[in-house]
C-alpha positions as a Markdown table, in Angstrom:
| # | Residue | x | y | z |
|---|---|---|---|---|
| 1 | Met | -46.8 | 18.7 | 30.4 |
| 2 | Met | -46.0 | 17.9 | 26.7 |
| 3 | Lys | -42.6 | 16.3 | 26.3 |
| 4 | Lys | -40.3 | 18.5 | 24.2 |
| 5 | Leu | -39.5 | 17.1 | 20.8 |
| 6 | Asp | -36.0 | 15.8 | 20.2 |
| 7 | Leu | -33.8 | 18.1 | 18.1 |
| 8 | His | -33.8 | 15.8 | 15.0 |
| 9 | Trp | -37.6 | 15.9 | 14.9 |
| 10 | Gln | -37.6 | 19.6 | 15.3 |
| 11 | Val | -35.2 | 19.9 | 12.4 |
| 12 | Leu | -37.2 | 17.5 | 10.2 |
| 13 | Ile | -40.4 | 19.5 | 10.8 |
| 14 | Ala | -38.5 | 22.7 | 10.0 |
| 15 | Ile | -37.3 | 21.1 | 6.7 |
| 16 | Val | -40.8 | 20.2 | 5.6 |
| 17 | Leu | -42.3 | 23.6 | 6.6 |
| 18 | Gly | -39.5 | 25.4 | 4.8 |
| 19 | Ile | -40.2 | 23.4 | 1.6 |
| 20 | Leu | -43.9 | 24.1 | 1.9 |
| 21 | Phe | -43.2 | 27.8 | 2.5 |
| 22 | Ser | -41.1 | 28.0 | -0.7 |
| 23 | Phe | -43.9 | 26.5 | -2.8 |
| 24 | Ala | -46.4 | 28.9 | -1.2 |
| 25 | Ser | -44.0 | 31.8 | -2.0 |
| 26 | Ile | -44.0 | 30.7 | -5.7 |
| 27 | Gln | -47.7 | 30.1 | -5.8 |
| 28 | Phe | -48.7 | 33.4 | -4.2 |
| 29 | Asp | -46.0 | 35.5 | -5.7 |
| 30 | Phe | -43.9 | 36.6 | -2.7 |
| 31 | Ile | -40.8 | 34.7 | -3.9 |
| 32 | Gln | -38.7 | 37.9 | -3.9 |
| 33 | Phe | -39.6 | 38.5 | -0.2 |
| 34 | Thr | -38.4 | 34.9 | 0.6 |
| 35 | Lys | -35.1 | 35.5 | -1.3 |
| 36 | Asp | -34.5 | 38.9 | 0.3 |
| 37 | Trp | -35.6 | 38.3 | 3.9 |
| 38 | Ile | -35.8 | 34.6 | 4.6 |
| 39 | Ser | -32.9 | 33.0 | 2.7 |
| 40 | Pro | -30.2 | 35.2 | 4.3 |
| 41 | Ile | -31.1 | 33.9 | 7.7 |
| 42 | Gly | -30.4 | 30.4 | 6.4 |
| 43 | Asp | -27.0 | 31.6 | 5.1 |
| 44 | Ile | -26.2 | 32.9 | 8.6 |
| 45 | Phe | -26.7 | 29.3 | 9.9 |
| 46 | Ile | -24.2 | 27.9 | 7.4 |
| 47 | Arg | -21.7 | 30.7 | 8.3 |
| 48 | Leu | -22.1 | 30.0 | 12.1 |
| 49 | Leu | -21.4 | 26.3 | 11.6 |
| 50 | Lys | -18.4 | 27.0 | 9.4 |
| 51 | Leu | -17.2 | 29.5 | 11.9 |
| 52 | Val | -17.0 | 26.8 | 14.6 |
| 53 | Ala | -15.9 | 24.0 | 12.3 |
| 54 | Ile | -12.3 | 24.9 | 11.6 |
| 55 | Pro | -11.2 | 25.8 | 15.1 |
| 56 | Leu | -13.1 | 22.8 | 16.4 |
| 57 | Val | -11.1 | 20.5 | 14.0 |
| 58 | Leu | -7.9 | 22.2 | 15.0 |
| 59 | Phe | -8.3 | 21.8 | 18.8 |
| 60 | Ser | -10.1 | 18.4 | 18.7 |
| 61 | Ile | -7.3 | 16.7 | 16.7 |
| 62 | Ile | -4.6 | 18.2 | 18.8 |
| 63 | Gly | -6.4 | 17.3 | 22.0 |
| 64 | Gly | -7.2 | 13.8 | 20.8 |
| 65 | Ile | -3.6 | 13.0 | 19.8 |
| 66 | Ala | -2.3 | 14.7 | 22.9 |
| 67 | Lys | -4.1 | 12.1 | 25.0 |
| 68 | Leu | -1.8 | 9.3 | 23.6 |
| 69 | Thr | 1.0 | 8.2 | 25.8 |
| 70 | Asp | 3.3 | 8.2 | 22.8 |
| 71 | Ala | 3.1 | 8.6 | 19.0 |
| 72 | Ser | 3.4 | 4.9 | 18.2 |
| 73 | Gly | -0.4 | 4.3 | 18.0 |
| 74 | Leu | -1.1 | 7.2 | 15.8 |
| 75 | Gly | 0.3 | 5.7 | 12.5 |
| 76 | Lys | -1.9 | 2.6 | 12.8 |
| 77 | Leu | -5.0 | 4.6 | 13.6 |
| 78 | Gly | -4.3 | 6.9 | 10.6 |
| 79 | Leu | -3.7 | 3.9 | 8.3 |
| 80 | Tyr | -7.0 | 2.2 | 9.3 |
| 81 | Thr | -8.9 | 5.4 | 9.0 |
| 82 | Val | -7.8 | 6.2 | 5.4 |
| 83 | Ala | -8.1 | 2.5 | 4.3 |
| 84 | Met | -11.7 | 2.3 | 5.7 |
| 85 | Tyr | -12.7 | 5.5 | 4.0 |
| 86 | Leu | -11.2 | 4.6 | 0.6 |
| 87 | Phe | -12.8 | 1.2 | 0.7 |
| 88 | Thr | -16.4 | 2.5 | 1.4 |
| 89 | Thr | -15.9 | 5.1 | -1.3 |
| 90 | Leu | -14.8 | 2.5 | -3.9 |
| 91 | Val | -17.8 | 0.4 | -3.1 |
| 92 | Ala | -20.2 | 3.4 | -3.2 |
| 93 | Ile | -18.9 | 4.4 | -6.7 |
| 94 | Ser | -19.4 | 0.8 | -8.0 |
| 95 | Ile | -23.0 | 0.8 | -6.7 |
| 96 | Gly | -23.8 | 4.1 | -8.4 |
| 97 | Met | -22.3 | 3.1 | -11.7 |
| 98 | Gly | -23.8 | -0.4 | -11.6 |
| 99 | Leu | -27.3 | 0.9 | -10.9 |
| 100 | Thr | -27.1 | 3.4 | -13.7 |
| 101 | Gln | -26.1 | 0.7 | -16.1 |
| 102 | Ile | -28.9 | -1.5 | -15.0 |
| 103 | Ile | -31.7 | 1.1 | -14.9 |
| 104 | Lys | -30.4 | 3.2 | -17.8 |
| 105 | Pro | -32.1 | 6.5 | -16.8 |
| 106 | Gly | -30.4 | 8.3 | -19.6 |
| 107 | Asn | -32.1 | 6.2 | -22.2 |
| 108 | Lys | -35.6 | 7.0 | -21.0 |
| 109 | Ile | -36.1 | 9.9 | -23.4 |
| 110 | Asp | -38.0 | 10.4 | -26.6 |
| 111 | Thr | -36.3 | 9.3 | -29.9 |
| 112 | Glu | -36.3 | 12.9 | -31.2 |
| 113 | Ile | -34.6 | 14.2 | -28.1 |
| 114 | Ala | -32.1 | 11.3 | -28.1 |
| 115 | His | -31.2 | 12.2 | -31.8 |
| 116 | Lys | -30.7 | 15.8 | -30.9 |
| 117 | Asn | -28.5 | 15.0 | -27.9 |
| 118 | Arg | -26.3 | 12.6 | -29.9 |
| 119 | Leu | -25.9 | 15.3 | -32.6 |
| 120 | Asn | -25.0 | 17.9 | -30.0 |
| 121 | Tyr | -22.3 | 15.5 | -28.7 |
| 122 | Glu | -20.8 | 14.8 | -32.1 |
| 123 | Ile | -20.7 | 18.6 | -32.9 |
| 124 | Trp | -18.9 | 19.3 | -29.6 |
| 125 | Ala | -16.4 | 16.4 | -30.0 |
| 126 | Asp | -15.6 | 17.4 | -33.6 |
| 127 | Ala | -15.1 | 21.0 | -32.6 |
| 128 | His | -12.7 | 20.0 | -29.8 |
| 129 | Gln | -10.9 | 17.3 | -31.9 |
| 130 | Ile | -12.0 | 14.6 | -29.5 |
| 131 | Pro | -12.6 | 11.0 | -30.9 |
| 132 | Ile | -16.3 | 10.4 | -31.2 |
| 133 | Val | -17.5 | 7.3 | -29.3 |
| 134 | Gly | -19.7 | 5.0 | -31.3 |
| 135 | Asn | -20.3 | 4.5 | -35.0 |
| 136 | Gln | -23.3 | 6.7 | -35.7 |
| 137 | Asn | -21.4 | 9.6 | -37.3 |
| 138 | Leu | -24.4 | 11.8 | -37.8 |
| 139 | Leu | -22.2 | 14.7 | -38.8 |
| 140 | His | -21.6 | 13.0 | -42.2 |
| 141 | Asp | -25.3 | 12.8 | -43.0 |
| 142 | Pro | -26.0 | 15.5 | -45.7 |
| 143 | Thr | -29.7 | 15.6 | -44.8 |
| 144 | Leu | -28.8 | 17.0 | -41.3 |
| 145 | Thr | -26.7 | 20.0 | -42.5 |
| 146 | Gln | -29.3 | 22.6 | -41.7 |
| 147 | Glu | -29.9 | 21.1 | -38.2 |
| 148 | Ile | -26.2 | 20.8 | -37.5 |
| 149 | Asn | -25.6 | 24.5 | -38.4 |
| 150 | Arg | -28.5 | 25.6 | -36.0 |
| 151 | Leu | -27.1 | 23.5 | -33.2 |
| 152 | Gln | -23.6 | 24.8 | -33.7 |
| 153 | Lys | -24.9 | 28.3 | -33.3 |
| 154 | Glu | -26.6 | 27.3 | -30.1 |
| 155 | Gln | -23.4 | 25.8 | -28.7 |
| 156 | Asp | -21.6 | 29.0 | -29.4 |
| 157 | Lys | -23.9 | 31.0 | -27.1 |
| 158 | Asp | -22.5 | 32.5 | -24.0 |
| 159 | Gln | -22.0 | 30.0 | -21.1 |
| 160 | Ser | -20.6 | 32.5 | -18.6 |
| 161 | Trp | -22.4 | 30.9 | -15.7 |
| 162 | Ile | -20.2 | 27.8 | -16.0 |
| 163 | Glu | -16.9 | 29.5 | -16.8 |
| 164 | Gln | -15.7 | 29.7 | -13.2 |
| 165 | Asn | -16.5 | 26.0 | -12.6 |
| 166 | Leu | -14.6 | 25.1 | -15.7 |
| 167 | Lys | -11.6 | 27.2 | -14.6 |
| 168 | Asn | -11.5 | 25.5 | -11.2 |
| 169 | Ala | -11.9 | 22.1 | -12.9 |
| 170 | His | -9.0 | 22.7 | -15.3 |
| 171 | Lys | -6.8 | 23.7 | -12.4 |
| 172 | Gln | -7.8 | 20.5 | -10.6 |
| 173 | Lys | -7.3 | 18.3 | -13.7 |
| 174 | Asn | -3.8 | 19.7 | -14.4 |
| 175 | Thr | -2.6 | 19.1 | -10.9 |
| 176 | Ser | -0.2 | 16.2 | -10.4 |
| 177 | Leu | -0.7 | 13.6 | -7.8 |
| 178 | Leu | 2.3 | 14.8 | -5.8 |
| 179 | Gln | 0.9 | 18.4 | -5.9 |
| 180 | Tyr | -2.0 | 17.2 | -3.7 |
| 181 | Val | 0.5 | 16.3 | -1.1 |
| 182 | Val | 2.2 | 19.6 | -1.5 |
| 183 | Asp | -1.1 | 21.4 | -1.1 |
| 184 | Met | -1.7 | 19.7 | 2.2 |
| 185 | Val | 1.3 | 21.5 | 3.7 |
| 186 | Pro | 0.4 | 25.1 | 4.6 |
| 187 | Asp | 2.9 | 27.9 | 4.0 |
| 188 | Asn | 0.8 | 30.3 | 6.1 |
| 189 | Phe | -1.2 | 28.6 | 8.8 |
| 190 | Phe | -3.3 | 31.7 | 9.5 |
| 191 | Val | -4.5 | 31.8 | 5.9 |
| 192 | Ser | -5.5 | 28.1 | 6.2 |
| 193 | Leu | -7.8 | 29.0 | 9.0 |
| 194 | Thr | -9.8 | 31.3 | 6.8 |
| 195 | Glu | -11.8 | 28.8 | 4.7 |
| 196 | Thr | -13.0 | 25.2 | 5.0 |
| 197 | Lys | -11.4 | 24.4 | 1.6 |
| 198 | Tyr | -8.1 | 24.5 | 3.4 |
| 199 | Met | -9.3 | 21.8 | 5.9 |
| 200 | Met | -6.5 | 19.3 | 5.0 |
| 201 | Gln | -3.9 | 22.0 | 5.8 |
| 202 | Val | -5.5 | 22.6 | 9.2 |
| 203 | Ile | -5.5 | 18.8 | 9.8 |
| 204 | Phe | -1.8 | 18.5 | 8.7 |
| 205 | Phe | -0.8 | 21.3 | 11.1 |
| 206 | Ala | -2.9 | 19.9 | 13.9 |
| 207 | Ile | -1.3 | 16.4 | 13.6 |
| 208 | Leu | 2.3 | 17.9 | 13.4 |
| 209 | Phe | 1.6 | 20.1 | 16.4 |
| 210 | Ala | 0.2 | 17.3 | 18.4 |
| 211 | Ile | 3.0 | 14.9 | 17.6 |
| 212 | Ser | 5.5 | 17.6 | 18.7 |
| 213 | Leu | 3.6 | 17.9 | 22.0 |
| 214 | Leu | 4.0 | 14.2 | 22.6 |
| 215 | Leu | 7.8 | 14.4 | 22.0 |
| 216 | Val | 8.3 | 17.1 | 24.6 |
| 217 | Glu | 8.5 | 16.3 | 28.3 |
| 218 | Arg | 4.9 | 16.3 | 29.6 |
| 219 | Ile | 5.4 | 18.6 | 32.5 |
| 220 | Lys | 6.7 | 21.3 | 30.2 |
| 221 | Val | 3.7 | 21.2 | 27.8 |
| 222 | Gln | 0.9 | 20.5 | 30.3 |
| 223 | Pro | -0.3 | 24.1 | 30.3 |
| 224 | Val | -0.6 | 23.9 | 26.5 |
| 225 | Val | -2.5 | 20.7 | 26.7 |
| 226 | Asp | -4.9 | 22.2 | 29.3 |
| 227 | Phe | -5.4 | 25.2 | 27.0 |
| 228 | Ile | -6.2 | 23.0 | 24.0 |
| 229 | Glu | -8.7 | 21.0 | 26.0 |
| 230 | Gly | -10.3 | 24.2 | 27.4 |
| 231 | Met | -10.6 | 25.7 | 23.9 |
| 232 | Asn | -12.1 | 22.5 | 22.6 |
| 233 | Glu | -14.8 | 22.6 | 25.3 |
| 234 | Val | -15.5 | 26.3 | 24.5 |
| 235 | Phe | -16.1 | 25.6 | 20.8 |
| 236 | Leu | -18.3 | 22.6 | 21.6 |
| 237 | Gln | -20.4 | 24.9 | 23.8 |
| 238 | Met | -20.6 | 27.4 | 20.9 |
| 239 | Ile | -22.1 | 24.7 | 18.6 |
| 240 | Arg | -24.6 | 23.8 | 21.3 |
| 241 | Leu | -25.7 | 27.4 | 21.5 |
| 242 | Val | -26.1 | 27.5 | 17.7 |
| 243 | Met | -28.1 | 24.3 | 17.6 |
| 244 | Lys | -30.6 | 25.6 | 20.1 |
| 245 | Phe | -31.9 | 27.7 | 17.2 |
| 246 | Ala | -31.3 | 25.1 | 14.5 |
| 247 | Pro | -35.0 | 24.5 | 13.6 |
| 248 | Phe | -35.6 | 28.2 | 12.9 |
| 249 | Phe | -32.4 | 28.5 | 10.9 |
| 250 | Val | -33.2 | 25.3 | 8.9 |
| 251 | Phe | -36.7 | 26.5 | 8.1 |
| 252 | Cys | -35.2 | 29.7 | 6.5 |
| 253 | Leu | -32.5 | 27.7 | 4.7 |
| 254 | Met | -34.9 | 25.3 | 3.1 |
| 255 | Ala | -37.4 | 28.1 | 2.1 |
| 256 | Gly | -34.6 | 30.0 | 0.5 |
| 257 | Thr | -33.0 | 27.1 | -1.3 |
| 258 | Phe | -36.2 | 25.8 | -2.9 |
| 259 | Ser | -37.3 | 29.3 | -3.8 |
| 260 | Lys | -34.1 | 29.8 | -5.8 |
| 261 | Ile | -34.7 | 26.7 | -8.0 |
| 262 | Ser | -37.4 | 28.2 | -10.1 |
| 263 | Thr | -39.5 | 31.2 | -10.6 |
| 264 | Ser | -42.7 | 29.3 | -11.3 |
| 265 | Ser | -44.4 | 26.2 | -10.0 |
| 266 | Ser | -44.8 | 24.7 | -13.6 |
| 267 | Glu | -41.0 | 25.0 | -14.2 |
| 268 | Leu | -40.3 | 23.4 | -10.8 |
| 269 | Tyr | -42.6 | 20.4 | -11.4 |
| 270 | Ser | -41.1 | 20.0 | -15.0 |
| 271 | Val | -37.6 | 19.8 | -13.6 |
| 272 | Phe | -38.5 | 17.1 | -11.2 |
| 273 | Lys | -40.4 | 15.1 | -13.8 |
| 274 | Ser | -37.7 | 15.3 | -16.6 |
| 275 | Leu | -34.9 | 14.2 | -14.3 |
| 276 | Gly | -37.1 | 11.8 | -12.2 |
| 277 | Trp | -35.5 | 8.6 | -13.4 |
| 278 | Tyr | -32.0 | 9.9 | -12.8 |
| 279 | Ala | -32.8 | 11.2 | -9.3 |
| 280 | Ala | -34.5 | 7.9 | -8.4 |
| 281 | Thr | -31.4 | 5.9 | -9.5 |
| 282 | Ile | -29.2 | 8.1 | -7.4 |
| 283 | Leu | -31.5 | 7.9 | -4.3 |
| 284 | Leu | -31.7 | 4.1 | -4.7 |
| 285 | Gly | -27.9 | 4.0 | -4.6 |
| 286 | Phe | -27.8 | 6.2 | -1.5 |
| 287 | Ala | -30.3 | 3.8 | 0.2 |
| 288 | Leu | -28.2 | 0.8 | -0.6 |
| 289 | Val | -25.1 | 2.4 | 0.9 |
| 290 | Ile | -26.8 | 3.7 | 4.1 |
| 291 | Phe | -29.0 | 0.7 | 4.7 |
| 292 | Gly | -26.9 | -2.0 | 3.1 |
| 293 | Leu | -23.2 | -1.3 | 3.1 |
| 294 | Tyr | -22.9 | 0.5 | 6.4 |
| 295 | Pro | -25.1 | -2.0 | 8.5 |
| 296 | Leu | -23.1 | -4.9 | 6.9 |
| 297 | Leu | -19.8 | -3.4 | 8.0 |
| 298 | Leu | -21.1 | -2.6 | 11.5 |
| 299 | Arg | -22.4 | -6.2 | 11.8 |
| 300 | Ile | -18.9 | -7.5 | 10.8 |
| 301 | Phe | -16.7 | -5.2 | 12.9 |
| 302 | Asn | -19.1 | -4.1 | 15.6 |
| 303 | Pro | -21.7 | -6.9 | 16.2 |
| 304 | Gln | -22.6 | -5.8 | 19.7 |
| 305 | Leu | -24.0 | -2.5 | 18.5 |
| 306 | Ser | -27.7 | -2.5 | 17.4 |
| 307 | Ile | -28.1 | -1.1 | 13.9 |
| 308 | Lys | -31.3 | 0.5 | 15.1 |
| 309 | Asp | -29.5 | 2.3 | 18.0 |
| 310 | Phe | -26.8 | 3.5 | 15.6 |
| 311 | Phe | -29.3 | 5.2 | 13.3 |
| 312 | Lys | -31.3 | 6.5 | 16.3 |
| 313 | His | -28.2 | 8.2 | 17.8 |
| 314 | Ile | -27.0 | 9.9 | 14.7 |
| 315 | Lys | -30.3 | 11.3 | 13.5 |
| 316 | Ala | -29.4 | 14.9 | 14.6 |
| 317 | Ala | -26.3 | 14.9 | 12.5 |
| 318 | Gln | -28.1 | 13.4 | 9.5 |
| 319 | Phe | -30.9 | 16.1 | 9.6 |
| 320 | Val | -28.3 | 18.9 | 10.0 |
| 321 | Ala | -26.4 | 17.4 | 7.0 |
| 322 | Leu | -29.6 | 17.3 | 5.0 |
| 323 | Ser | -30.3 | 20.9 | 5.7 |
| 324 | Thr | -26.8 | 22.3 | 5.3 |
| 325 | Ser | -25.4 | 20.1 | 2.5 |
| 326 | Ser | -22.0 | 20.4 | 4.2 |
| 327 | Ser | -20.0 | 17.7 | 5.9 |
| 328 | Ala | -17.7 | 20.3 | 7.3 |
| 329 | Ala | -20.5 | 22.4 | 8.7 |
| 330 | Thr | -22.1 | 19.3 | 10.2 |
| 331 | Leu | -18.9 | 18.1 | 11.8 |
| 332 | Pro | -19.5 | 19.5 | 15.3 |
| 333 | Val | -22.9 | 17.9 | 15.5 |
| 334 | Thr | -21.5 | 14.5 | 14.2 |
| 335 | Met | -18.8 | 14.6 | 16.9 |
| 336 | Glu | -21.4 | 15.3 | 19.6 |
| 337 | Cys | -23.5 | 12.4 | 18.4 |
| 338 | Val | -20.8 | 9.7 | 18.3 |
| 339 | Glu | -19.1 | 10.8 | 21.5 |
| 340 | Asn | -22.2 | 11.4 | 23.8 |
| 341 | Lys | -24.6 | 8.8 | 22.3 |
| 342 | Leu | -22.5 | 6.1 | 20.7 |
| 343 | Gly | -19.7 | 6.1 | 23.2 |
| 344 | Val | -16.8 | 6.7 | 20.8 |
| 345 | Ser | -13.8 | 8.0 | 22.7 |
| 346 | Lys | -12.7 | 11.6 | 22.2 |
| 347 | Arg | -9.3 | 10.4 | 20.9 |
| 348 | Val | -10.9 | 8.4 | 18.1 |
| 349 | Ser | -13.7 | 10.9 | 17.3 |
| 350 | Asn | -11.3 | 13.9 | 17.3 |
| 351 | Phe | -9.0 | 12.2 | 14.8 |
| 352 | Val | -11.3 | 10.1 | 12.6 |
| 353 | Leu | -14.2 | 12.5 | 12.0 |
| 354 | Pro | -12.3 | 15.6 | 10.9 |
| 355 | Ile | -10.4 | 13.5 | 8.4 |
| 356 | Gly | -13.7 | 11.9 | 7.3 |
| 357 | Ala | -15.3 | 15.3 | 6.7 |
| 358 | Thr | -12.5 | 16.0 | 4.3 |
| 359 | Ile | -11.8 | 12.8 | 2.4 |
| 360 | Asn | -14.8 | 10.5 | 3.0 |
| 361 | Met | -17.2 | 11.4 | 0.2 |
| 362 | Asp | -19.2 | 8.1 | -0.3 |
| 363 | Gly | -22.4 | 9.9 | -1.4 |
| 364 | Thr | -20.6 | 12.5 | -3.5 |
| 365 | Ser | -18.6 | 9.8 | -5.3 |
| 366 | Leu | -21.6 | 7.6 | -5.9 |
| 367 | Tyr | -23.4 | 10.6 | -7.4 |
| 368 | Gln | -20.4 | 11.5 | -9.6 |
| 369 | Gly | -19.9 | 8.0 | -11.1 |
| 370 | Ala | -23.6 | 7.6 | -11.7 |
| 371 | Ala | -23.9 | 11.1 | -13.2 |
| 372 | Val | -21.2 | 10.5 | -15.8 |
| 373 | Ile | -22.8 | 7.2 | -17.0 |
| 374 | Phe | -26.2 | 8.9 | -17.1 |
| 375 | Leu | -24.9 | 11.9 | -19.1 |
| 376 | Ala | -23.2 | 9.5 | -21.5 |
| 377 | Gln | -26.5 | 7.5 | -22.0 |
| 378 | Phe | -28.4 | 10.8 | -22.4 |
| 379 | His | -26.2 | 11.6 | -25.4 |
| 380 | Gly | -26.3 | 8.2 | -27.0 |
| 381 | Ile | -22.8 | 7.2 | -25.9 |
| 382 | Asp | -22.1 | 3.6 | -25.0 |
| 383 | Leu | -18.9 | 3.7 | -22.8 |
| 384 | Ser | -16.6 | 0.7 | -22.9 |
| 385 | Trp | -15.6 | -1.3 | -19.8 |
| 386 | Trp | -12.2 | 0.3 | -19.9 |
| 387 | Ala | -13.7 | 3.8 | -20.0 |
| 388 | Gln | -15.9 | 2.9 | -17.0 |
| 389 | Leu | -13.0 | 1.5 | -15.1 |
| 390 | Gly | -11.1 | 4.8 | -15.7 |
| 391 | Ile | -14.1 | 6.8 | -14.5 |
| 392 | Leu | -14.3 | 4.7 | -11.3 |
| 393 | Phe | -10.7 | 5.4 | -10.3 |
| 394 | Thr | -10.8 | 9.0 | -11.5 |
| 395 | Thr | -13.8 | 9.5 | -9.3 |
| 396 | Leu | -12.1 | 7.8 | -6.3 |
| 397 | Leu | -9.0 | 10.1 | -6.6 |
| 398 | Ala | -11.2 | 13.2 | -7.1 |
| 399 | Ser | -13.3 | 12.4 | -4.0 |
| 400 | Val | -10.2 | 12.6 | -1.8 |
| 401 | Gly | -9.8 | 16.3 | -2.8 |
| 402 | Ala | -13.5 | 17.1 | -2.5 |
| 403 | Ser | -14.3 | 19.9 | -0.1 |
| 404 | Gly | -17.0 | 19.3 | 2.5 |
| 405 | Val | -19.1 | 22.3 | 1.3 |
| 406 | Pro | -22.3 | 22.5 | -0.7 |
| 407 | Ser | -22.1 | 21.5 | -4.4 |
| 408 | Ala | -18.3 | 20.9 | -4.3 |
| 409 | Gly | -19.0 | 17.7 | -6.2 |
| 410 | Leu | -20.2 | 19.6 | -9.2 |
| 411 | Val | -16.7 | 21.1 | -9.9 |
| 412 | Leu | -15.1 | 17.6 | -9.5 |
| 413 | Leu | -17.7 | 16.2 | -11.9 |
| 414 | Ile | -16.3 | 18.5 | -14.6 |
| 415 | Val | -12.9 | 16.9 | -14.0 |
| 416 | Ile | -14.3 | 13.4 | -14.4 |
| 417 | Leu | -16.3 | 14.3 | -17.5 |
| 418 | Glu | -13.3 | 15.8 | -19.2 |
| 419 | Gly | -11.2 | 12.8 | -18.2 |
| 420 | Ala | -13.7 | 10.5 | -20.0 |
| 421 | Gly | -13.7 | 12.7 | -23.1 |
| 422 | Leu | -17.1 | 14.1 | -22.5 |
| 423 | Asn | -18.5 | 17.7 | -22.6 |
| 424 | Pro | -18.0 | 19.3 | -19.1 |
| 425 | Gln | -20.9 | 21.7 | -19.9 |
| 426 | Trp | -23.3 | 18.8 | -19.6 |
| 427 | Ile | -23.4 | 19.5 | -15.9 |
| 428 | Ala | -26.0 | 22.1 | -16.8 |
| 429 | Ile | -28.4 | 19.2 | -17.5 |
| 430 | Ile | -28.3 | 17.9 | -13.9 |
| 431 | Ala | -27.6 | 21.3 | -12.2 |
| 432 | Pro | -31.3 | 22.0 | -11.6 |
| 433 | Ile | -31.6 | 19.1 | -9.1 |
| 434 | Asp | -28.0 | 19.0 | -7.9 |
| 435 | Arg | -28.8 | 21.0 | -4.8 |
| 436 | Leu | -31.5 | 18.5 | -3.9 |
| 437 | Leu | -29.3 | 15.5 | -4.4 |
| 438 | Asp | -26.5 | 17.3 | -2.6 |
| 439 | Met | -28.6 | 17.4 | 0.5 |
| 440 | Val | -29.1 | 13.6 | 0.5 |
| 441 | Arg | -25.5 | 12.7 | -0.5 |
| 442 | Thr | -24.2 | 14.8 | 2.4 |
| 443 | Val | -26.3 | 12.6 | 4.7 |
| 444 | Val | -24.5 | 9.5 | 3.2 |
| 445 | Asn | -21.1 | 11.2 | 3.8 |
| 446 | Val | -21.9 | 12.0 | 7.4 |
| 447 | Thr | -23.4 | 8.6 | 8.1 |
| 448 | Gly | -20.2 | 7.0 | 6.7 |
| 449 | Asp | -18.1 | 9.2 | 8.9 |
| 450 | Ala | -20.0 | 8.0 | 12.0 |
| 451 | Met | -19.9 | 4.4 | 11.0 |
| 452 | Val | -16.1 | 4.4 | 10.5 |
| 453 | Ala | -15.6 | 6.2 | 13.9 |
| 454 | Val | -17.7 | 3.6 | 15.7 |
| 455 | Thr | -15.9 | 0.7 | 13.9 |
| 456 | Leu | -12.4 | 2.0 | 14.6 |
| 457 | Asn | -13.3 | 2.8 | 18.2 |
| 458 | Arg | -14.2 | -0.9 | 18.6 |
| 459 | Leu | -11.0 | -2.1 | 16.9 |
| 460 | Glu | -8.9 | 0.2 | 19.1 |
| 461 | Lys | -10.5 | -1.3 | 22.2 |
| 462 | Lys | -9.6 | -4.8 | 21.0 |
C-alpha cells in the first residue's frame, strides 16, 4: 500500500497545481470562472484559520501562564521574548538594506526611464514643498518644460485605489509612541475578539487574566483553569479538522491569487521581468535570514538540536504560511509543530508564539527596508547614511505594530516612505509582486517565531 504523503508535501503540490491552474485559466480564457468559483474557496480557508486563531491565542496564553507556580518567572520570559524578536528584526532589516545597496536593483533600468523617474520625483517633491535630495534639479531645465507639464497632469490623475492605504498610513504616522501602549489596552474586550488586528489587545487581556488567576488561591480557580485547558484542546482539534482539507483549500487559494494578478499572460510575464532584480534581491535576503541567521542562533543557543531536524519539523507551518501569507492564520499550525515535533513546552509555546505572530516581522521588515532603498534608487535618489539609519529604526518600530495578516506591510511601507521624505504612492511600483513576496516573507516570520520558541525553551530548561 502506498504511504500517504505528509501534509507539507500535499500542501506544496497544491501550491504548484494552483499556480499552474491560474496560468491555464489565463491562457484558455476561463479566468472569470476561477475568480468566481475557485478563489472564494481559498478565502474560506483564510477565514477558518482566522476564526480559530484569536480564541486559540486567548486560551493558550492563559493556559500557559496558569501552569506557572507563581508570576515571578513571567517577567523574565517576556523580556527574553521581546528582546530576541527585536534583535532578529534589526538584523533582518540591516541585511535587506545592505543587499539593496550592494546589488542596486533600482539602478538597473534604461537611461530614459531613469530620467523620467527622477523628473517625476522632483515634480512631486516640489508640489509638496519637500526638499529635493540630490543636485540634479531638472525642474530648472527650460528644455524640459513641455515634459514637466505632461508629467504634472499624469500625477494629478485619480489615485483612488491607494487613498485608503494613505489614510491608514497617516493615522499610523501621527500616532505617538505612548499611543501604541494605550492601544494595547482594550476598552471592550469583546470588540477585540472580532478581528486579528486587535491581537495585541487579546494578548494583553490574556496575560492580565492569567496573572490574576495565579494570585488567587488555586483551589478556588481550579475549575476555571480546567475550563481554559479544555477550551484550548477544543480549538486545537478544530484546527486539525481544518488542516485535513488544507491541500484542497490551498489549491483554490493559489489559483485565485495568481488569477487576480493580471488579465493576460503577457502582462504577467512583463511584471515578473521588470521587477526581477528587485524580487531576486529580496529573496536573497530572505534566504540569508532563514538559512544563515536562524541556524547561527540555533547553533549558539541550542547546539544539541539538528538544524536539519528543525526545518524538517516546521515544514507544515512554512507551507501554510506560504499559502495564506498570514502569521496569525498560521499560528495554530506553528504551535502544533513546535510542541509535538520540536518538544517545546506548552507554557513557552503558548506565550512566545502568539506574541511572535504579532510583533516578530523579520521578513516584513527586511522587505520594507529594502523596498525603500530600491524605490529611492529607482527615482535617482542617493540617500545619505543618516537617512538610511532613520529608515532602519523607523522600520523597526513600524514592524512592532504590523498586523499578521496579508499585505499589512504595504500600509506600513507608506509610513516609512513618508518618514524618509519620499512619495508614498510609489508603492504602486512594487504592488504587482507584493502578494508574491508577501507569501515568502510570511515564511520568514513564522520560521523566526519557531526558532525563538525553541531557543527560549532551551534557556528556560537551563
